[in-house]
C-alpha positions as CSV (number, residue, x, y, z in Angstrom):
1,M,-10.3,-99.1,-39.3
2,Q,-12.7,-99.1,-42.3
3,N,-12.4,-99.7,-46.0
4,V,-8.7,-100.5,-45.7
5,Y,-7.3,-102.3,-48.8
6,K,-3.6,-101.8,-48.3
7,A,-1.5,-101.7,-45.1
8,L,2.0,-100.4,-44.8
9,S,5.1,-102.0,-43.3
10,Y,8.2,-100.1,-42.2
11,D,9.8,-100.9,-45.5
12,D,6.9,-99.2,-47.4
13,V,7.4,-95.7,-45.9
14,A,10.1,-93.0,-45.7
15,L,10.1,-90.1,-43.3
16,V,10.1,-86.5,-44.6
17,P,13.0,-84.3,-43.2
18,K,12.4,-80.9,-41.7
19,K,14.8,-78.0,-41.0
20,S,17.4,-79.1,-38.4
21,V,17.6,-76.8,-35.3
22,V,20.7,-78.4,-33.7
23,K,24.5,-78.0,-34.4
24,T,25.2,-81.7,-33.7
25,R,23.0,-84.7,-33.2
26,S,24.6,-85.2,-29.7
27,Q,22.3,-82.3,-28.6
28,C,19.3,-84.5,-29.2
29,S,17.8,-86.4,-26.3
30,T,16.5,-90.0,-26.7
31,E,15.0,-90.2,-23.2
32,C,11.4,-91.3,-23.1
33,D,8.6,-91.3,-20.5
34,F,6.8,-94.6,-20.3
35,L,4.2,-95.6,-17.7
36,G,5.4,-93.1,-15.1
37,R,9.1,-93.5,-15.4
38,T,11.9,-92.0,-17.6
39,F,14.1,-94.4,-19.6
40,K,17.2,-93.7,-21.7
41,M,15.6,-94.8,-24.9
42,P,12.3,-96.1,-26.3
43,V,13.9,-99.5,-27.3
44,M,13.6,-102.8,-25.4
45,P,14.6,-106.4,-26.1
46,A,11.8,-108.7,-27.1
47,N,10.6,-110.8,-24.1
48,M,12.0,-114.0,-25.7
49,R,14.6,-116.5,-24.5
50,A,17.1,-115.4,-27.1
51,S,16.8,-111.7,-26.4
52,I,16.8,-111.4,-22.6
53,D,17.6,-113.3,-19.5
54,T,17.9,-112.6,-15.8
55,L,21.5,-111.3,-16.2
56,H,20.6,-108.8,-18.9
57,A,17.4,-107.8,-17.0
58,S,19.6,-106.6,-14.1
59,W,22.0,-104.8,-16.4
60,L,19.1,-103.0,-18.3
61,S,17.5,-102.0,-15.0
62,Q,20.8,-100.6,-13.6
63,N,21.4,-98.6,-16.8
64,R,17.8,-97.2,-17.0
65,Y,16.5,-99.2,-20.0
66,F,13.1,-100.7,-20.1
67,Y,12.7,-104.5,-20.4
68,S,10.4,-107.4,-19.6
69,L,11.9,-110.7,-18.6
70,H,10.5,-113.6,-20.7
71,R,8.0,-116.0,-19.3
72,F,9.7,-119.3,-20.3
73,Y,11.6,-119.9,-17.0
74,P,10.2,-122.5,-14.6
75,Y,7.7,-120.8,-12.2
76,E,10.0,-121.5,-9.3
77,T,12.8,-119.7,-11.0
78,L,10.6,-116.6,-11.8
79,G,9.4,-116.5,-8.3
80,E,12.9,-116.7,-6.9
81,W,14.1,-114.0,-9.3
82,V,11.3,-111.6,-8.1
83,R,12.0,-112.2,-4.5
84,E,15.7,-111.7,-4.8
85,N,15.5,-108.6,-7.0
86,Q,13.2,-106.3,-5.1
87,H,16.0,-103.8,-5.0
88,L,16.2,-103.3,-8.8
89,R,15.5,-99.9,-10.2
90,T,12.9,-101.5,-12.5
91,L,11.5,-104.9,-11.9
92,S,9.6,-106.1,-15.0
93,M,8.5,-109.6,-16.1
94,S,6.1,-111.5,-18.3
95,I,3.6,-114.3,-17.6
96,G,1.2,-116.4,-19.6
97,I,-2.6,-116.9,-19.0
98,R,-2.6,-120.2,-17.2
99,D,-3.8,-120.7,-13.7
100,K,-0.2,-121.3,-12.6
101,D,0.7,-117.8,-13.9
102,Y,-2.0,-116.3,-11.8
103,D,-1.0,-118.4,-8.8
104,L,2.6,-117.3,-9.1
105,I,1.6,-113.6,-8.9
106,D,-0.9,-114.2,-6.2
107,S,1.7,-116.0,-4.1
108,L,4.3,-113.3,-4.6
109,Y,1.9,-110.4,-3.8
110,S,0.4,-112.2,-0.8
111,N,3.9,-112.4,0.7
112,G,4.8,-108.8,0.0
113,Y,6.8,-109.2,-3.2
114,F,5.9,-106.9,-6.1
115,V,7.0,-106.0,-9.6
116,D,6.8,-102.6,-11.3
117,Y,5.6,-103.9,-14.6
118,L,3.8,-107.1,-15.5
119,T,3.3,-108.2,-19.1
120,V,0.7,-110.7,-20.0
121,D,2.3,-112.2,-23.1
122,V,0.0,-114.1,-25.5
123,A,0.1,-114.6,-29.3
124,H,-3.5,-113.3,-29.8
125,G,-4.6,-110.9,-27.1
126,H,-8.0,-110.0,-28.5
127,S,-9.6,-113.1,-26.8
128,T,-12.4,-113.8,-24.4
129,V,-9.9,-116.1,-22.5
130,V,-7.5,-113.2,-22.2
131,E,-10.3,-110.8,-21.2
132,A,-11.4,-113.0,-18.3
133,F,-7.8,-113.5,-17.1
134,L,-7.0,-109.8,-17.2
135,L,-10.1,-108.9,-15.2
136,R,-9.1,-111.5,-12.6
137,L,-5.5,-110.3,-12.5
138,K,-6.3,-106.6,-12.3
139,A,-8.4,-107.2,-9.3
140,L,-5.4,-108.8,-7.6
141,L,-2.9,-106.1,-8.8
142,G,-4.9,-103.0,-8.1
143,N,-2.6,-100.0,-8.7
144,K,0.5,-101.6,-7.3
145,T,1.8,-102.7,-10.8
146,K,1.5,-101.3,-14.3
147,L,-0.2,-104.0,-16.5
148,I,0.8,-104.6,-20.1
149,C,-0.8,-107.1,-22.4
150,G,-0.7,-108.2,-26.1
151,N,-0.4,-108.9,-28.8
152,V,-3.2,-107.2,-30.8
153,V,-3.3,-105.4,-34.2
154,T,-6.7,-103.7,-34.1
155,S,-8.3,-100.8,-32.3
156,E,-11.0,-103.1,-31.1
157,G,-8.4,-105.4,-29.5
158,A,-6.5,-102.6,-27.9
159,Q,-9.7,-101.1,-26.5
160,M,-10.7,-104.4,-25.0
161,L,-7.3,-104.6,-23.2
162,K,-7.7,-101.0,-22.0
163,D,-11.2,-101.8,-20.7
164,C,-9.7,-104.7,-18.7
165,G,-7.4,-102.3,-16.9
166,C,-4.2,-102.6,-19.0
167,D,-1.9,-99.6,-18.8
168,A,-0.2,-100.3,-22.1
169,V,-0.7,-102.7,-25.1
170,K,1.7,-104.7,-27.2
171,V,0.9,-104.3,-30.9
172,G,2.0,-106.7,-33.6
173,I,1.1,-110.2,-34.9
174,G,3.0,-112.2,-37.4
175,Q,5.8,-109.6,-38.1
176,G,8.7,-111.0,-36.1
177,H,11.9,-112.4,-37.7
178,V,11.2,-115.9,-36.4
179,C,7.4,-115.8,-36.4
180,T,5.5,-117.7,-39.1
181,T,1.9,-116.8,-38.0
182,R,1.1,-115.1,-41.3
183,L,2.4,-118.0,-43.3
184,Q,0.6,-120.6,-41.2
185,T,-2.7,-118.9,-40.7
186,G,-2.9,-116.0,-43.1
187,F,-3.5,-113.5,-40.3
188,G,-1.4,-110.5,-39.4
189,V,-1.1,-106.8,-40.3
190,P,2.0,-104.9,-41.5
191,M,3.5,-103.0,-38.5
192,F,3.5,-99.4,-39.5
193,D,-0.2,-99.3,-40.1
194,C,-1.4,-101.5,-37.3
195,V,0.5,-99.3,-34.9
196,R,-0.9,-96.2,-36.5
197,W,-4.5,-97.4,-36.5
198,V,-4.3,-98.3,-32.8
199,A,-2.6,-95.0,-31.9
200,E,-5.2,-93.0,-33.7
201,D,-8.2,-94.8,-32.2
202,V,-7.2,-95.8,-28.6
203,D,-5.7,-93.5,-26.0
204,I,-3.2,-96.0,-24.5
205,P,0.6,-96.3,-24.6
206,I,1.8,-98.7,-27.3
207,I,4.7,-101.1,-27.5
208,A,5.4,-101.9,-31.1
209,D,6.5,-105.5,-31.3
210,G,8.0,-106.9,-34.5
211,G,9.3,-106.0,-37.9
212,I,12.4,-104.1,-36.8
213,K,15.2,-104.8,-39.3
214,H,17.1,-101.6,-39.3
215,Y,17.9,-98.8,-36.8
216,G,15.7,-96.4,-38.7
217,D,12.7,-98.6,-38.3
218,V,12.5,-97.5,-34.6
219,A,12.0,-93.9,-35.7
220,K,9.3,-95.1,-38.1
221,A,7.5,-97.0,-35.3
222,L,7.6,-93.8,-33.2
223,V,6.2,-91.7,-36.0
224,A,3.4,-94.3,-36.4
225,G,2.5,-93.7,-32.7
226,A,4.5,-96.2,-30.7
227,D,5.7,-95.2,-27.2
228,M,8.2,-98.1,-26.9
229,V,9.6,-100.4,-29.5
230,M,10.4,-104.1,-28.9
231,V,13.2,-105.6,-30.9
232,G,14.1,-109.3,-31.1
233,S,16.6,-110.5,-33.8
234,M,18.9,-107.5,-33.5
235,F,19.4,-108.2,-29.8
236,A,19.6,-112.0,-30.3
237,R,22.5,-111.5,-32.8
238,C,24.6,-109.7,-30.1
239,V,27.7,-111.5,-29.0
240,D,26.6,-111.5,-25.4
241,S,22.9,-112.4,-26.0
242,P,21.3,-115.4,-24.4
243,A,20.9,-117.0,-27.8
244,E,23.2,-120.0,-28.3
245,T,26.6,-119.2,-29.7
246,I,28.0,-121.4,-32.4
247,G,31.7,-121.3,-33.2
248,D,34.3,-118.9,-31.7
249,R,36.6,-116.1,-32.8
250,W,39.4,-118.6,-33.5
251,T,37.5,-120.5,-36.1
252,G,35.8,-117.5,-37.8
253,P,32.8,-115.2,-37.2
254,I,30.5,-116.6,-34.5
255,R,26.9,-117.3,-35.3
256,K,23.9,-117.1,-33.0
257,R,21.0,-119.7,-32.9
258,W,17.5,-118.8,-31.7
259,F,13.9,-119.6,-32.3
260,G,10.4,-118.1,-32.1
261,S,8.3,-118.4,-29.0
262,A,5.8,-120.7,-30.8
263,S,8.4,-122.8,-32.5
264,E,8.8,-126.6,-32.0
265,H,12.0,-126.0,-30.0
266,N,10.2,-123.7,-27.5
267,T,6.9,-125.5,-27.2
268,G,8.2,-129.1,-27.4
269,S,5.4,-129.9,-29.8
270,K,5.5,-130.6,-33.6
271,R,1.8,-129.7,-33.9
272,H,1.0,-126.5,-35.7
273,I,4.1,-124.4,-34.9
274,E,4.1,-120.7,-35.6
275,G,7.8,-120.0,-35.2
276,V,11.1,-121.1,-36.7
277,E,14.6,-121.6,-35.7
278,V,17.4,-119.5,-37.3
279,I,21.1,-119.4,-37.3
280,E,22.7,-116.1,-38.3
281,R,26.0,-114.4,-38.1
282,S,26.5,-112.3,-35.0
283,N,26.4,-108.6,-35.5
284,G,29.6,-108.4,-33.4
285,L,28.1,-106.0,-30.9
286,C,27.3,-106.4,-27.2
287,Y,24.1,-105.0,-25.6
288,A,25.8,-101.8,-24.5
289,G,27.2,-101.4,-28.1
290,I,24.0,-101.9,-29.9
291,L,22.1,-99.6,-27.6
292,E,24.7,-96.9,-28.2
293,E,24.2,-97.5,-32.0
294,W,20.5,-97.0,-31.5
295,K,21.0,-93.9,-29.5
296,E,23.2,-92.3,-32.2
297,A,20.7,-93.4,-34.9
298,L,17.8,-91.9,-33.0
299,Q,19.7,-88.7,-32.3
300,S,20.3,-88.3,-36.0
301,A,16.6,-89.1,-36.8
302,I,15.5,-86.4,-34.3
303,S,17.8,-83.9,-36.0
304,Y,16.2,-84.8,-39.4
305,A,12.8,-84.4,-37.8
306,G,13.6,-80.8,-36.9
307,G,13.6,-81.3,-33.1
308,T,15.7,-81.8,-30.1
309,D,13.9,-84.8,-28.5
310,L,11.4,-87.6,-29.3
311,T,8.4,-85.3,-29.5
312,A,9.7,-84.2,-32.9
313,F,8.3,-87.5,-34.3
314,K,4.8,-86.5,-33.4
315,T,4.7,-84.0,-36.3
316,T,6.9,-85.9,-38.7
317,H,5.2,-86.8,-42.0
318,H,5.8,-90.0,-44.0
319,I,5.5,-90.9,-47.6
320,V,4.6,-94.2,-49.3
321,I,7.6,-95.5,-51.3
């Protein structure tokens, strides 16, 4: 990344159609290969309290969707969940970088309990503290578990995570619906280009995290080079999301209340928060419903891209609006 003076968000670009080769979009496959397994779609809920809980994690696993359980449960609860769910098709969770996080994984693995995917979830992953933690953690995990870490927005950050043994990186800082990092600190890179820069420079799978406002933004993220796309607010607004429900169908449209991971509500501190709380009208969909909407939107996008599966996005061109 050199001599860059403008970076593009998803809103700044449009994708260029090609000749369609299918009779109907239903012929297009949205299945994706990610870190050794095949999932129904390259879309996952953000690993936030409002977007996923243990109940939804089980449902997503059973229905062949990728996920990562958030790290904001008590350590005892996370440990119990891992021990009781070794049978899940996909067991995936997030941790922080405290000694207690390492001790939790050490205790589980020492007693024969494993997870398939482990996400080290930090606001700024390009850090010497994160580097030291990952090297220590990778020595413990070996090849038993796929290791994911983030967030980063530069090729240098992604390369550091890869060198520490990460199997995938989470890309995106300051772009989430309830994130105020760019406002509070001035730092952050628009999503389309930060994903594209990392994808061009570092050979590692990418989870694009943040900035998704419309179904078509997922296709744009895949064109930029993402392998998986993490979505927060659109899942949080589902009627069955873990986000707090305000109102009921008898008094009018329900609303959902949620907050950023670095918000005052989540951290319990009023000092330098980098997230906000929002209350928005529910989208009226359940998880199964919104995932079906995404499937149909992606199938249409694939047909416009001139293909029959997600590989069509690898040769899709974009224009700057």
